[in-house]
C-alpha positions in Angstrom: -0.1 0.2 0.0 1.3 3.4 -0.9 1.7 6.6 0.8 1.3 8.9 -1.9 -1.6 10.2 -2.5 -1.6 11.0 -6.0 -0.4 7.4 -6.5 -3.3 6.0 -4.3 -5.8 8.2 -6.5 -4.0 6.9 -10.0 -4.3 3.4 -8.9 -8.5 3.8 -7.9 -8.5 5.6 -11.1 -7.0 2.7 -12.9 -9.2 0.0 -11.2 -12.3 2.4 -11.7 -11.5 2.2 -15.3 -11.0 -1.5 -15.4 -14.2 -2.7 -13.6 -16.1 0.1 -15.9 -14.3 -1.5 -19.2 -15.5 -4.7 -17.5 -18.8 -3.8 -16.8 -19.8 -2.2 -20.7 -17.9 -5.8 -22.2 -20.7 -8.1 -19.8 -23.4 -5.4 -20.8 -22.4 -5.8 -24.5 -22.0 -9.6 -24.3 -25.3 -10.1 -22.4 -27.1 -8.0 -24.9 -25.8 -9.7 -28.0 -26.9 -12.8 -26.1 -30.5 -11.7 -25.7 -30.6 -10.5 -29.3 -29.8 -14.3 -30.7 -32.6 -15.4 -28.2 -34.8 -12.9 -29.6 -34.0 -13.7 -33.4 -34.1 -17.3 -32.5 -37.5 -17.0 -30.6 -38.4 -15.1 -33.8 -37.3 -18.1 -36.4 -38.9 -20.4 -34.3 -42.7 -18.5 -34.2 -42.3 -18.0 -37.5 -41.5 -21.8 -38.2 -44.7 -22.9 -36.3 -46.9 -20.4 -37.7 -46.2 -22.0 -41.2 -46.6 -25.2 -39.8 -42.8 -26.8 -39.5 -43.4 -28.2 -35.9 -46.7 -29.9 -36.9 -50.2 -28.7 -36.6 -50.6 -28.5 -32.8 -47.9 -25.9 -32.6 -49.1 -23.9 -35.3 -52.5 -23.7 -33.4 -50.8 -23.2 -30.4 -48.4 -20.2 -31.9 -52.0 -18.2 -33.3 -53.1 -18.8 -29.5 -49.8 -17.3 -28.4 -49.9 -14.5 -31.2 -53.8 -13.3 -30.1 -52.6 -13.4 -26.6 -54.6 -16.5 -25.4 -51.7 -18.1 -23.8 -47.8 -18.4 -23.9 -45.3 -20.9 -24.9 -44.2 -21.4 -20.8 -47.7 -22.0 -20.0 -47.8 -24.4 -23.1 -44.7 -26.1 -21.6 -45.5 -25.7 -17.7 -48.9 -27.6 -18.4 -50.8 -24.5 -17.5 -52.6 -24.5 -20.7 -54.7 -27.5 -20.7 -55.9 -27.7 -24.4 -55.6 -30.9 -26.4 -52.9 -29.1 -28.5 -50.7 -28.3 -25.0 -50.9 -31.8 -24.2 -49.8 -33.3 -27.2 -47.0 -30.8 -27.8 -45.7 -32.1 -23.9 -46.8 -35.8 -24.3 -44.1 -35.3 -27.5 -41.7 -33.5 -25.6 -41.7 -36.2 -23.1 -41.2 -38.7 -25.6 -38.3 -37.0 -27.2 -36.7 -36.1 -24.3 -36.8 -40.1 -23.4 -35.4 -41.0 -26.8 -32.2 -38.2 -25.8 -31.7 -39.9 -22.2 -31.8 -43.4 -23.9 -29.8 -42.5 -27.0 -26.9 -41.1 -23.9 -27.4 -43.8 -22.3 -26.6 -46.5 -25.4 -23.9 -44.0 -26.2 -21.9 -45.4 -23.0 -22.3 -41.4 -21.7 -24.2 -42.5 -18.6 -27.3 -40.6 -17.3 -27.4 -37.0 -18.9 -26.6 -34.3 -15.4 -29.4 -32.5 -15.0 -29.2 -28.7 -13.5 -31.0 -27.6 -10.3 -33.2 -26.1 -13.3 -34.0 -28.6 -15.2 -34.7 -30.5 -11.8 -37.2 -27.7 -10.5 -38.5 -28.0 -14.4 -39.3 -31.1 -13.9 -40.5 -31.6 -10.6 -43.4 -28.5 -11.8 -44.4 -30.8 -14.9 -44.7 -33.9 -12.5 -46.8 -32.1 -9.9 -48.4 -30.6 -12.8 -49.3 -33.6 -14.4 -50.4 -34.7 -11.0 -52.9 -31.8 -10.5 -54.6 -32.9 -14.4 -54.6 -36.2 -13.4 -56.9 -35.6 -10.4 -59.1 -33.3 -11.7 -59.6 -35.5 -14.2 -60.6 -38.2 -12.6 -62.5 -35.6 -10.2 -64.5 -34.5 -13.3 -65.0 -37.9 -14.2 -63.3 -37.5 -17.5 -60.8 -40.8 -17.5 
């Protein structure tokens, strides 16, 4: 540590400049990622509108565009329409195939991130609520 106030001020200014540069770089990287995600989401929505992801997603995308549902509602099971149920079922099948392929490739089980574990638990709870409400309404 220096006793010269001018040198200490210069060191603080240099550290502040480095911190500012790093903050700007991180903000630019975040903006770039967000732009890429938004572009990908736009492309996916356009493909769904054209029916490239199947008729169920085409119908759901129309409802998303009208503000009647959302992609999150479809995935989390909040949208209980026939199309949303079909999409979730297809996603479940695909996820099972990916896990099976990884196991067959001798890669072992796919490690789940905490977010994936949380999403899986929410899906299980949602499916249980759907089963319970279906049984209660006699729609088995």
